[in-house]
PDB file of N, CA, C and O in Angstrom:
ATOM      1  N   MET A   1      10.162  19.955  -1.690  1.00  0.00           N
ATOM      2  CA  MET A   1       9.092  19.564  -2.824  1.00  0.00           C
ATOM      3  C   MET A   1       8.935  17.975  -2.765  1.00  0.00           C
ATOM      4  O   MET A   1       9.698  17.408  -3.547  1.00  0.00           O
ATOM      5  N   ALA A   2       8.185  17.201  -2.074  1.00  0.00           N
ATOM      6  CA  ALA A   2       7.637  15.928  -2.723  1.00  0.00           C
ATOM      7  C   ALA A   2       7.475  15.543  -3.684  1.00  0.00           C
ATOM      8  O   ALA A   2       6.864  16.250  -4.485  1.00  0.00           O
ATOM      9  N   SER A   3       7.932  14.263  -4.074  1.00  0.00           N
ATOM     10  CA  SER A   3       8.533  13.152  -4.857  1.00  0.00           C
ATOM     11  C   SER A   3       6.961  12.800  -4.735  1.00  0.00           C
ATOM     12  O   SER A   3       6.297  12.820  -3.698  1.00  0.00           O
ATOM     13  N   VAL A   4       6.498  12.455  -6.100  1.00  0.00           N
ATOM     14  CA  VAL A   4       5.227  11.744  -6.687  1.00  0.00           C
ATOM     15  C   VAL A   4       5.475  10.341  -5.876  1.00  0.00           C
ATOM     16  O   VAL A   4       4.453   9.829  -5.418  1.00  0.00           O
ATOM     17  N   ARG A   5       6.803   9.612  -5.629  1.00  0.00           N
ATOM     18  CA  ARG A   5       6.791   8.682  -4.529  1.00  0.00           C
ATOM     19  C   ARG A   5       6.084   9.155  -3.253  1.00  0.00           C
ATOM     20  O   ARG A   5       4.941   8.920  -2.859  1.00  0.00           O
ATOM     21  N   ASP A   6       6.858   9.729  -2.830  1.00  0.00           N
ATOM     22  CA  ASP A   6       6.639  10.179  -1.215  1.00  0.00           C
ATOM     23  C   ASP A   6       5.001  10.791  -1.456  1.00  0.00           C
ATOM     24  O   ASP A   6       4.215  10.139  -0.767  1.00  0.00           O
ATOM     25  N   GLU A   7       4.467  11.647  -2.092  1.00  0.00           N
ATOM     26  CA  GLU A   7       3.246  11.633  -2.233  1.00  0.00           C
ATOM     27  C   GLU A   7       2.307  10.601  -1.937  1.00  0.00           C
ATOM     28  O   GLU A   7       1.453  10.674  -1.054  1.00  0.00           O
ATOM     29  N   THR A   8       2.542   9.389  -2.903  1.00  0.00           N
ATOM     30  CA  THR A   8       1.868   7.904  -3.117  1.00  0.00           C
ATOM     31  C   THR A   8       1.981   7.264  -1.705  1.00  0.00           C
ATOM     32  O   THR A   8       0.993   6.709  -1.224  1.00  0.00           O
ATOM     33  N   PHE A   9       3.470   7.341  -0.846  1.00  0.00           N
ATOM     34  CA  PHE A   9       3.608   6.699  -0.004  1.00  0.00           C
ATOM     35  C   PHE A   9       2.524   7.012   1.029  1.00  0.00           C
ATOM     36  O   PHE A   9       1.658   6.304   1.545  1.00  0.00           O
ATOM     37  N   ASN A  10       2.967   8.753   1.211  1.00  0.00           N
ATOM     38  CA  ASN A  10       2.061   9.534   2.135  1.00  0.00           C
ATOM     39  C   ASN A  10       0.978   9.314   2.393  1.00  0.00           C
ATOM     40  O   ASN A  10       0.612   9.135   3.555  1.00  0.00           O
ATOM     41  N   GLU A  11      -0.022   9.260   1.104  1.00  0.00           N
ATOM     42  CA  GLU A  11      -1.188   8.506   0.946  1.00  0.00           C
ATOM     43  C   GLU A  11      -1.797   7.184   1.407  1.00  0.00           C
ATOM     44  O   GLU A  11      -2.923   6.991   1.865  1.00  0.00           O
ATOM     45  N   ILE A  12      -0.334   5.896   1.078  1.00  0.00           N
ATOM     46  CA  ILE A  12      -0.804   4.536   1.600  1.00  0.00           C
ATOM     47  C   ILE A  12      -0.938   4.712   3.090  1.00  0.00           C
ATOM     48  O   ILE A  12      -1.815   4.207   3.791  1.00  0.00           O
ATOM     49  N   SER A  13       0.144   5.572   3.519  1.00  0.00           N
ATOM     50  CA  SER A  13       0.073   5.254   5.434  1.00  0.00           C
ATOM     51  C   SER A  13      -0.972   6.009   5.906  1.00  0.00           C
ATOM     52  O   SER A  13      -1.410   5.664   7.004  1.00  0.00           O
ATOM     53  N   ARG A  14      -1.517   7.007   5.330  1.00  0.00           N
ATOM     54  CA  ARG A  14      -2.762   7.506   6.001  1.00  0.00           C
ATOM     55  C   ARG A  14      -3.977   6.377   5.583  1.00  0.00           C
ATOM     56  O   ARG A  14      -5.139   6.490   5.973  1.00  0.00           O
ATOM     57  N   MET A  15      -3.708   5.774   5.110  1.00  0.00           N
ATOM     58  CA  MET A  15      -5.094   4.559   4.366  1.00  0.00           C
ATOM     59  C   MET A  15      -4.923   3.679   5.245  1.00  0.00           C
ATOM     60  O   MET A  15      -5.820   2.932   5.635  1.00  0.00           O
ATOM     61  N   LEU A  16      -3.323   3.667   5.802  1.00  0.00           N
ATOM     62  CA  LEU A  16      -3.172   2.098   6.508  1.00  0.00           C
ATOM     63  C   LEU A  16      -3.215   2.615   7.880  1.00  0.00           C
ATOM     64  O   LEU A  16      -3.160   1.740   8.743  1.00  0.00           O
ATOM     65  N   ASP A  17      -3.324   4.145   8.393  1.00  0.00           N
ATOM     66  CA  ASP A  17      -3.379   4.063   9.408  1.00  0.00           C
ATOM     67  C   ASP A  17      -4.336   3.568  10.792  1.00  0.00           C
ATOM     68  O   ASP A  17      -4.065   3.671  11.988  1.00  0.00           O
ATOM     69  N   SER A  18      -5.664   2.941  10.055  1.00  0.00           N
ATOM     70  CA  SER A  18      -6.774   2.485  10.757  1.00  0.00           C
ATOM     71  C   SER A  18      -6.545   1.132  10.623  1.00  0.00           C
ATOM     72  O   SER A  18      -7.385   0.380  11.116  1.00  0.00           O
ATOM     73  N   TYR A  19      -5.603   0.669  10.070  1.00  0.00           N
ATOM     74  CA  TYR A  19      -5.557  -0.582  10.431  1.00  0.00           C
ATOM     75  C   TYR A  19      -4.194  -1.024  11.273  1.00  0.00           C
ATOM     76  O   TYR A  19      -4.010  -2.194  11.611  1.00  0.00           O
ATOM     77  N   ARG A  20      -3.196   0.121  11.592  1.00  0.00           N
ATOM     78  CA  ARG A  20      -1.927  -0.244  12.490  1.00  0.00           C
ATOM     79  C   ARG A  20      -2.541  -0.266  13.871  1.00  0.00           C
ATOM     80  O   ARG A  20      -3.198   0.588  14.466  1.00  0.00           O
ATOM     81  N   LYS A  21      -2.158  -1.442  14.205  1.00  0.00           N
ATOM     82  CA  LYS A  21      -1.934  -1.963  16.111  1.00  0.00           C
ATOM     83  C   LYS A  21      -1.532  -1.138  16.765  1.00  0.00           C
ATOM     84  O   LYS A  21      -2.125  -0.595  17.697  1.00  0.00           O
ATOM     85  N   SER A  22      -0.581  -0.943  16.418  1.00  0.00           N
ATOM     86  CA  SER A  22       0.025  -0.137  17.702  1.00  0.00           C
ATOM     87  C   SER A  22       0.511   1.545  17.023  1.00  0.00           C
ATOM     88  O   SER A  22       0.322   2.095  15.939  1.00  0.00           O
ATOM     89  N   ALA A  23       1.124   1.898  18.153  1.00  0.00           N
ATOM     90  CA  ALA A  23       2.055   3.285  17.972  1.00  0.00           C
ATOM     91  C   ALA A  23       3.275   3.305  16.952  1.00  0.00           C
ATOM     92  O   ALA A  23       3.671   4.360  16.456  1.00  0.00           O
ATOM     93  N   ALA A  24       3.657   2.472  16.764  1.00  0.00           N
ATOM     94  CA  ALA A  24       4.646   2.374  15.613  1.00  0.00           C
ATOM     95  C   ALA A  24       4.848   3.004  14.149  1.00  0.00           C
ATOM     96  O   ALA A  24       4.082   2.557  13.295  1.00  0.00           O
ATOM     97  N   PRO A  25       5.331   3.516  13.934  1.00  0.00           N
ATOM     98  CA  PRO A  25       5.206   4.515  12.641  1.00  0.00           C
ATOM     99  C   PRO A  25       5.191   3.601  11.303  1.00  0.00           C
ATOM    100  O   PRO A  25       5.914   2.607  11.371  1.00  0.00           O
ATOM    101  N   ILE A  26       4.596   3.758  10.302  1.00  0.00           N
ATOM    102  CA  ILE A  26       4.389   3.034   9.379  1.00  0.00           C
ATOM    103  C   ILE A  26       5.720   3.367   8.236  1.00  0.00           C
ATOM    104  O   ILE A  26       5.511   4.435   7.661  1.00  0.00           O
ATOM    105  N   THR A  27       6.482   2.970   7.977  1.00  0.00           N
ATOM    106  CA  THR A  27       7.626   3.416   7.189  1.00  0.00           C
ATOM    107  C   THR A  27       7.522   2.492   5.818  1.00  0.00           C
ATOM    108  O   THR A  27       6.534   1.934   5.340  1.00  0.00           O
ATOM    109  N   THR A  28       8.780   2.526   5.394  1.00  0.00           N
ATOM    110  CA  THR A  28       8.849   1.413   3.739  1.00  0.00           C
ATOM    111  C   THR A  28       8.929   0.108   4.322  1.00  0.00           C
ATOM    112  O   THR A  28       8.465  -0.834   3.680  1.00  0.00           O
ATOM    113  N   GLU A  29       9.433  -0.083   5.411  1.00  0.00           N
ATOM    114  CA  GLU A  29       9.735  -1.689   6.194  1.00  0.00           C
ATOM    115  C   GLU A  29       9.115  -1.816   6.541  1.00  0.00           C
ATOM    116  O   GLU A  29       9.188  -3.030   6.732  1.00  0.00           O
ATOM    117  N   THR A  30       7.751  -1.332   7.161  1.00  0.00           N
ATOM    118  CA  THR A  30       6.412  -2.005   7.374  1.00  0.00           C
ATOM    119  C   THR A  30       5.910  -3.047   6.559  1.00  0.00           C
ATOM    120  O   THR A  30       5.396  -2.898   5.451  1.00  0.00           O
ATOM    121  N   ASP A  31       6.101  -4.200   7.218  1.00  0.00           N
ATOM    122  CA  ASP A  31       5.436  -6.051   6.287  1.00  0.00           C
ATOM    123  C   ASP A  31       3.503  -5.544   6.639  1.00  0.00           C
ATOM    124  O   ASP A  31       2.902  -5.408   7.704  1.00  0.00           O
ATOM    125  N   ILE A  32       3.206  -5.443   5.686  1.00  0.00           N
ATOM    126  CA  ILE A  32       1.940  -5.356   5.462  1.00  0.00           C
ATOM    127  C   ILE A  32       0.620  -7.008   6.334  1.00  0.00           C
ATOM    128  O   ILE A  32      -0.570  -7.032   6.647  1.00  0.00           O
ATOM    129  N   THR A  33       1.418  -7.743   6.366  1.00  0.00           N
ATOM    130  CA  THR A  33       0.446  -8.834   7.069  1.00  0.00           C
ATOM    131  C   THR A  33       1.239  -8.848   8.373  1.00  0.00           C
ATOM    132  O   THR A  33       0.467  -8.690   9.319  1.00  0.00           O
ATOM    133  N   ARG A  34       2.179  -8.946   8.655  1.00  0.00           N
ATOM    134  CA  ARG A  34       3.164  -9.078   9.686  1.00  0.00           C
ATOM    135  C   ARG A  34       2.705  -8.264  10.815  1.00  0.00           C
ATOM    136  O   ARG A  34       1.961  -8.617  11.730  1.00  0.00           O
ATOM    137  N   ASP A  35       3.424  -6.768  10.559  1.00  0.00           N
ATOM    138  CA  ASP A  35       3.506  -5.345  11.541  1.00  0.00           C
ATOM    139  C   ASP A  35       2.046  -4.761  11.467  1.00  0.00           C
ATOM    140  O   ASP A  35       1.750  -3.972  12.365  1.00  0.00           O
ATOM    141  N   LEU A  36       1.068  -5.052  10.487  1.00  0.00           N
ATOM    142  CA  LEU A  36       0.018  -4.430  10.529  1.00  0.00           C
ATOM    143  C   LEU A  36      -0.982  -5.412  10.622  1.00  0.00           C
ATOM    144  O   LEU A  36      -2.131  -4.982  10.522  1.00  0.00           O
ATOM    145  N   ASN A  37      -0.833  -6.690  10.797  1.00  0.00           N
ATOM    146  CA  ASN A  37      -1.489  -8.215  11.177  1.00  0.00           C
ATOM    147  C   ASN A  37      -3.114  -8.162  10.231  1.00  0.00           C
ATOM    148  O   ASN A  37      -4.278  -8.352  10.585  1.00  0.00           O
ATOM    149  N   LEU A  38      -2.569  -7.859   9.102  1.00  0.00           N
ATOM    150  CA  LEU A  38      -3.521  -7.851   7.897  1.00  0.00           C
ATOM    151  C   LEU A  38      -3.573  -9.397   7.542  1.00  0.00           C
ATOM    152  O   LEU A  38      -2.616 -10.137   7.314  1.00  0.00           O
ATOM    153  N   ASP A  39      -5.234  -9.773   7.553  1.00  0.00           N
ATOM    154  CA  ASP A  39      -5.281 -11.095   6.909  1.00  0.00           C
ATOM    155  C   ASP A  39      -5.341 -11.168   5.380  1.00  0.00           C
ATOM    156  O   ASP A  39      -4.959 -10.243   4.663  1.00  0.00           O
ATOM    157  N   SER A  40      -5.682 -11.949   5.071  1.00  0.00           N
ATOM    158  CA  SER A  40      -5.953 -11.808   3.212  1.00  0.00           C
ATOM    159  C   SER A  40      -7.031 -10.866   2.906  1.00  0.00           C
ATOM    160  O   SER A  40      -6.910  -9.781   2.336  1.00  0.00           O
ATOM    161  N   LEU A  41      -8.255 -11.490   3.418  1.00  0.00           N
ATOM    162  CA  LEU A  41      -9.528 -10.513   3.236  1.00  0.00           C
ATOM    163  C   LEU A  41      -9.243  -8.715   3.522  1.00  0.00           C
ATOM    164  O   LEU A  41      -9.696  -7.869   2.751  1.00  0.00           O
ATOM    165  N   ALA A  42      -8.572  -8.431   4.531  1.00  0.00           N
ATOM    166  CA  ALA A  42      -8.095  -7.178   4.421  1.00  0.00           C
ATOM    167  C   ALA A  42      -7.236  -6.324   3.583  1.00  0.00           C
ATOM    168  O   ALA A  42      -7.204  -5.122   3.318  1.00  0.00           O
ATOM    169  N   VAL A  43      -6.340  -7.686   3.159  1.00  0.00           N
ATOM    170  CA  VAL A  43      -5.705  -6.830   1.975  1.00  0.00           C
ATOM    171  C   VAL A  43      -5.919  -6.833   1.373  1.00  0.00           C
ATOM    172  O   VAL A  43      -5.597  -5.832   0.732  1.00  0.00           O
ATOM    173  N   MET A  44      -6.659  -7.761   0.717  1.00  0.00           N
ATOM    174  CA  MET A  44      -8.118  -7.076  -0.731  1.00  0.00           C
ATOM    175  C   MET A  44      -8.804  -6.567  -0.280  1.00  0.00           C
ATOM    176  O   MET A  44      -9.633  -6.326  -1.157  1.00  0.00           O
ATOM    177  N   ASP A  45      -9.246  -5.988   0.962  1.00  0.00           N
ATOM    178  CA  ASP A  45     -10.247  -4.624   1.114  1.00  0.00           C
ATOM    179  C   ASP A  45      -9.032  -3.318   0.739  1.00  0.00           C
ATOM    180  O   ASP A  45      -8.945  -2.360  -0.029  1.00  0.00           O
ATOM    181  N   LEU A  46      -8.287  -3.920   1.711  1.00  0.00           N
ATOM    182  CA  LEU A  46      -6.975  -2.448   1.166  1.00  0.00           C
ATOM    183  C   LEU A  46      -6.813  -2.681  -0.622  1.00  0.00           C
ATOM    184  O   LEU A  46      -7.461  -1.997  -1.415  1.00  0.00           O
ATOM    185  N   MET A  47      -6.307  -3.243  -0.845  1.00  0.00           N
ATOM    186  CA  MET A  47      -6.003  -3.142  -2.526  1.00  0.00           C
ATOM    187  C   MET A  47      -7.017  -2.467  -3.234  1.00  0.00           C
ATOM    188  O   MET A  47      -6.787  -1.747  -4.206  1.00  0.00           O
ATOM    189  N   MET A  48      -8.484  -2.755  -2.618  1.00  0.00           N
ATOM    190  CA  MET A  48      -9.630  -2.433  -3.731  1.00  0.00           C
ATOM    191  C   MET A  48      -9.650  -0.077  -2.977  1.00  0.00           C
ATOM    192  O   MET A  48      -9.915   0.990  -3.531  1.00  0.00           O
ATOM    193  N   GLU A  49      -9.206  -0.488  -1.568  1.00  0.00           N
ATOM    194  CA  GLU A  49      -9.750   1.493  -1.564  1.00  0.00           C
ATOM    195  C   GLU A  49      -8.149   1.827  -2.182  1.00  0.00           C
ATOM    196  O   GLU A  49      -8.146   3.044  -2.368  1.00  0.00           O
ATOM    197  N   LEU A  50      -6.808   1.268  -2.571  1.00  0.00           N
ATOM    198  CA  LEU A  50      -6.152   1.931  -2.888  1.00  0.00           C
ATOM    199  C   LEU A  50      -6.487   1.728  -4.840  1.00  0.00           C
ATOM    200  O   LEU A  50      -5.956   2.482  -5.655  1.00  0.00           O
ATOM    201  N   GLU A  51      -7.239   0.824  -5.158  1.00  0.00           N
ATOM    202  CA  GLU A  51      -7.708   1.307  -6.472  1.00  0.00           C
ATOM    203  C   GLU A  51      -8.383   2.361  -6.595  1.00  0.00           C
ATOM    204  O   GLU A  51      -8.110   3.282  -7.365  1.00  0.00           O
ATOM    205  N   GLU A  52      -9.088   2.321  -6.027  1.00  0.00           N
ATOM    206  CA  GLU A  52     -10.207   3.184  -6.203  1.00  0.00           C
ATOM    207  C   GLU A  52      -9.430   5.014  -5.658  1.00  0.00           C
ATOM    208  O   GLU A  52      -9.940   6.071  -6.029  1.00  0.00           O
ATOM    209  N   LYS A  53      -8.563   4.955  -5.037  1.00  0.00           N
ATOM    210  CA  LYS A  53      -7.861   6.241  -4.710  1.00  0.00           C
ATOM    211  C   LYS A  53      -7.011   6.813  -5.768  1.00  0.00           C
ATOM    212  O   LYS A  53      -7.169   7.940  -6.236  1.00  0.00           O
ATOM    213  N   PHE A  54      -5.978   5.858  -6.164  1.00  0.00           N
ATOM    214  CA  PHE A  54      -5.622   6.061  -7.324  1.00  0.00           C
ATOM    215  C   PHE A  54      -5.923   6.430  -8.871  1.00  0.00           C
ATOM    216  O   PHE A  54      -5.621   7.321  -9.665  1.00  0.00           O
ATOM    217  N   ASP A  55      -6.577   5.419  -8.851  1.00  0.00           N
ATOM    218  CA  ASP A  55      -8.039   5.344  -9.699  1.00  0.00           C
ATOM    219  C   ASP A  55      -6.843   4.382 -11.065  1.00  0.00           C
ATOM    220  O   ASP A  55      -6.612   4.727 -12.224  1.00  0.00           O
ATOM    221  N   ILE A  56      -6.309   3.125 -10.281  1.00  0.00           N
ATOM    222  CA  ILE A  56      -5.859   2.181 -11.006  1.00  0.00           C
ATOM    223  C   ILE A  56      -6.254   0.373 -10.787  1.00  0.00           C
ATOM    224  O   ILE A  56      -6.866  -0.041  -9.802  1.00  0.00           O
ATOM    225  N   SER A  57      -5.874  -0.307 -11.652  1.00  0.00           N
ATOM    226  CA  SER A  57      -5.905  -1.897 -11.230  1.00  0.00           C
ATOM    227  C   SER A  57      -4.813  -2.477 -10.993  1.00  0.00           C
ATOM    228  O   SER A  57      -3.745  -2.245 -11.560  1.00  0.00           O
ATOM    229  N   ILE A  58      -5.078  -3.519  -9.870  1.00  0.00           N
ATOM    230  CA  ILE A  58      -3.752  -3.640  -9.423  1.00  0.00           C
ATOM    231  C   ILE A  58      -3.598  -4.995  -9.597  1.00  0.00           C
ATOM    232  O   ILE A  58      -3.782  -5.774  -8.661  1.00  0.00           O
ATOM    233  N   PRO A  59      -3.244  -5.396 -10.817  1.00  0.00           N
ATOM    234  CA  PRO A  59      -3.453  -6.689 -11.348  1.00  0.00           C
ATOM    235  C   PRO A  59      -3.399  -7.944  -9.690  1.00  0.00           C
ATOM    236  O   PRO A  59      -2.512  -7.938  -8.837  1.00  0.00           O
ATOM    237  N   LEU A  60      -4.508  -8.763  -9.719  1.00  0.00           N
ATOM    238  CA  LEU A  60      -4.071 -10.170  -8.950  1.00  0.00           C
ATOM    239  C   LEU A  60      -2.628 -10.802  -8.780  1.00  0.00           C
ATOM    240  O   LEU A  60      -2.194 -11.144  -7.680  1.00  0.00           O
ATOM    241  N   ASN A  61      -1.885 -10.934 -10.029  1.00  0.00           N
ATOM    242  CA  ASN A  61      -0.760 -11.940  -9.508  1.00  0.00           C
ATOM    243  C   ASN A  61       0.168 -11.033  -8.913  1.00  0.00           C
ATOM    244  O   ASN A  61       1.281 -11.428  -8.564  1.00  0.00           O
ATOM    245  N   LEU A  62      -0.293  -9.544  -8.730  1.00  0.00           N
ATOM    246  CA  LEU A  62       1.035  -9.091  -8.380  1.00  0.00           C
ATOM    247  C   LEU A  62       1.095  -8.765  -6.728  1.00  0.00           C
ATOM    248  O   LEU A  62       1.970  -8.317  -5.987  1.00  0.00           O
ATOM    249  N   VAL A  63      -0.315  -9.231  -6.536  1.00  0.00           N
ATOM    250  CA  VAL A  63      -0.647  -9.076  -4.821  1.00  0.00           C
ATOM    251  C   VAL A  63       0.309  -9.734  -3.897  1.00  0.00           C
ATOM    252  O   VAL A  63       0.842  -9.024  -3.044  1.00  0.00           O
ATOM    253  N   PRO A  64       0.630 -11.140  -3.960  1.00  0.00           N
ATOM    254  CA  PRO A  64       1.855 -11.997  -3.364  1.00  0.00           C
ATOM    255  C   PRO A  64       2.532 -11.093  -2.962  1.00  0.00           C
ATOM    256  O   PRO A  64       2.536 -10.572  -1.847  1.00  0.00           O
ATOM    257  N   GLU A  65       3.471 -10.746  -4.358  1.00  0.00           N
ATOM    258  CA  GLU A  65       4.433 -10.298  -4.227  1.00  0.00           C
ATOM    259  C   GLU A  65       4.959  -9.052  -3.163  1.00  0.00           C
ATOM    260  O   GLU A  65       6.052  -8.744  -2.688  1.00  0.00           O
ATOM    261  N   ILE A  66       3.517  -8.492  -3.056  1.00  0.00           N
ATOM    262  CA  ILE A  66       3.380  -6.955  -2.109  1.00  0.00           C
ATOM    263  C   ILE A  66       3.952  -7.513  -0.692  1.00  0.00           C
ATOM    264  O   ILE A  66       3.123  -8.347  -0.328  1.00  0.00           O
ATOM    265  N   GLN A  67       4.906  -7.438   0.192  1.00  0.00           N
ATOM    266  CA  GLN A  67       4.945  -7.499   1.200  1.00  0.00           C
ATOM    267  C   GLN A  67       5.244  -6.554   2.132  1.00  0.00           C
ATOM    268  O   GLN A  67       4.870  -6.762   3.286  1.00  0.00           O
ATOM    269  N   THR A  68       5.790  -5.641   1.894  1.00  0.00           N
ATOM    270  CA  THR A  68       5.507  -4.260   2.701  1.00  0.00           C
ATOM    271  C   THR A  68       5.592  -3.300   2.195  1.00  0.00           C
ATOM    272  O   THR A  68       6.111  -3.356   1.080  1.00  0.00           O
ATOM    273  N   VAL A  69       5.112  -1.801   2.742  1.00  0.00           N
ATOM    274  CA  VAL A  69       5.037  -0.733   2.219  1.00  0.00           C
ATOM    275  C   VAL A  69       5.521  -0.128   1.110  1.00  0.00           C
ATOM    276  O   VAL A  69       4.867   0.459   0.247  1.00  0.00           O
ATOM    277  N   GLY A  70       6.735  -0.298   1.166  1.00  0.00           N
ATOM    278  CA  GLY A  70       7.564   0.208   0.014  1.00  0.00           C
ATOM    279  C   GLY A  70       7.361  -0.885  -1.458  1.00  0.00           C
ATOM    280  O   GLY A  70       7.449  -0.631  -2.660  1.00  0.00           O
ATOM    281  N   ASP A  71       7.109  -1.949  -0.838  1.00  0.00           N
ATOM    282  CA  ASP A  71       6.649  -2.673  -2.335  1.00  0.00           C
ATOM    283  C   ASP A  71       5.638  -2.241  -2.644  1.00  0.00           C
ATOM    284  O   ASP A  71       5.449  -2.017  -3.840  1.00  0.00           O
ATOM    285  N   LEU A  72       4.436  -1.914  -1.515  1.00  0.00           N
ATOM    286  CA  LEU A  72       3.044  -1.426  -2.272  1.00  0.00           C
ATOM    287  C   LEU A  72       3.191   0.193  -3.058  1.00  0.00           C
ATOM    288  O   LEU A  72       2.572   0.576  -4.051  1.00  0.00           O
ATOM    289  N   THR A  73       3.941   0.751  -2.464  1.00  0.00           N
ATOM    290  CA  THR A  73       4.688   2.026  -2.877  1.00  0.00           C
ATOM    291  C   THR A  73       4.699   1.807  -4.379  1.00  0.00           C
ATOM    292  O   THR A  73       3.835   2.057  -5.218  1.00  0.00           O
ATOM    293  N   ALA A  74       6.028   1.223  -4.504  1.00  0.00           N
ATOM    294  CA  ALA A  74       6.664   0.911  -6.032  1.00  0.00           C
ATOM    295  C   ALA A  74       5.870   0.284  -6.710  1.00  0.00           C
ATOM    296  O   ALA A  74       6.164   0.418  -7.898  1.00  0.00           O
ATOM    297  N   THR A  75       4.888  -0.423  -6.540  1.00  0.00           N
ATOM    298  CA  THR A  75       3.716  -0.924  -7.357  1.00  0.00           C
ATOM    299  C   THR A  75       3.191  -0.210  -7.933  1.00  0.00           C
ATOM    300  O   THR A  75       3.333  -0.094  -9.150  1.00  0.00           O
ATOM    301  N   ILE A  76       2.349   0.551  -7.158  1.00  0.00           N
ATOM    302  CA  ILE A  76       1.373   1.784  -7.553  1.00  0.00           C
ATOM    303  C   ILE A  76       2.101   2.443  -8.303  1.00  0.00           C
ATOM    304  O   ILE A  76       1.725   2.472  -9.475  1.00  0.00           O
ATOM    305  N   GLN A  77       3.157   3.074  -8.019  1.00  0.00           N
ATOM    306  CA  GLN A  77       3.755   4.137  -8.782  1.00  0.00           C
ATOM    307  C   GLN A  77       4.196   3.308 -10.337  1.00  0.00           C
ATOM    308  O   GLN A  77       4.031   3.890 -11.409  1.00  0.00           O
ATOM    309  N   LYS A  78       4.663   2.148 -10.271  1.00  0.00           N
ATOM    310  CA  LYS A  78       4.278   1.483 -11.752  1.00  0.00           C
ATOM    311  C   LYS A  78       3.574   1.327 -12.944  1.00  0.00           C
ATOM    312  O   LYS A  78       3.804   1.237 -14.151  1.00  0.00           O
ATOM    313  N   ILE A  79       2.237   1.330 -11.845  1.00  0.00           N
ATOM    314  CA  ILE A  79       1.166   0.911 -12.589  1.00  0.00           C
ATOM    315  C   ILE A  79       0.730   1.871 -13.114  1.00  0.00           C
ATOM    316  O   ILE A  79       0.286   1.787 -14.259  1.00  0.00           O
ATOM    317  N   ARG A  80       0.735   3.396 -12.225  1.00  0.00           N
ATOM    318  CA  ARG A  80       0.478   5.195 -12.406  1.00  0.00           C
ATOM    319  C   ARG A  80       1.468   5.271 -13.938  1.00  0.00           C
ATOM    320  O   ARG A  80       0.913   5.621 -14.980  1.00  0.00           O
ATOM    321  N   GLU A  81       2.944   4.909 -13.918  1.00  0.00           N
ATOM    322  CA  GLU A  81       3.737   5.285 -14.876  1.00  0.00           C
ATOM    323  C   GLU A  81       3.664   4.235 -15.985  1.00  0.00           C
ATOM    324  O   GLU A  81       4.304   4.400 -17.023  1.00  0.00           O
ATOM    325  N   ASP A  82       2.788   3.005 -15.762  1.00  0.00           N
ATOM    326  CA  ASP A  82       2.628   2.097 -17.267  1.00  0.00           C
ATOM    327  C   ASP A  82       1.118   2.780 -17.750  1.00  0.00           C
ATOM    328  O   ASP A  82       0.636   2.447 -18.832  1.00  0.00           O
ATOM    329  N   ALA A  83       0.611   3.494 -17.097  1.00  0.00           N
ATOM    330  CA  ALA A  83      -1.239   4.357 -17.303  1.00  0.00           C
ATOM    331  C   ALA A  83      -0.891   5.175 -18.413  1.00  0.00           C
ATOM    332  O   ALA A  83      -1.730   5.919 -18.919  1.00  0.00           O
TER     333      ALA A  83
END
């Protein structure tokens, strides 16, 4: 049985598929800006999509700390747990 964290990661990975530039798999170590080549506007668009999908609000002060898909997964999990 998949954990809630795994389900969150899987959903984020599905959402990031449209941003992926190569056939490399998306892992927790995938760097959002470097590996997926997302600029700041694309990152903000992604954050809005994630907020809508997970029915959360990601504080803007946390965005600069989110470097990898693993960071993003952990941040979303923490926000959901604290809600």
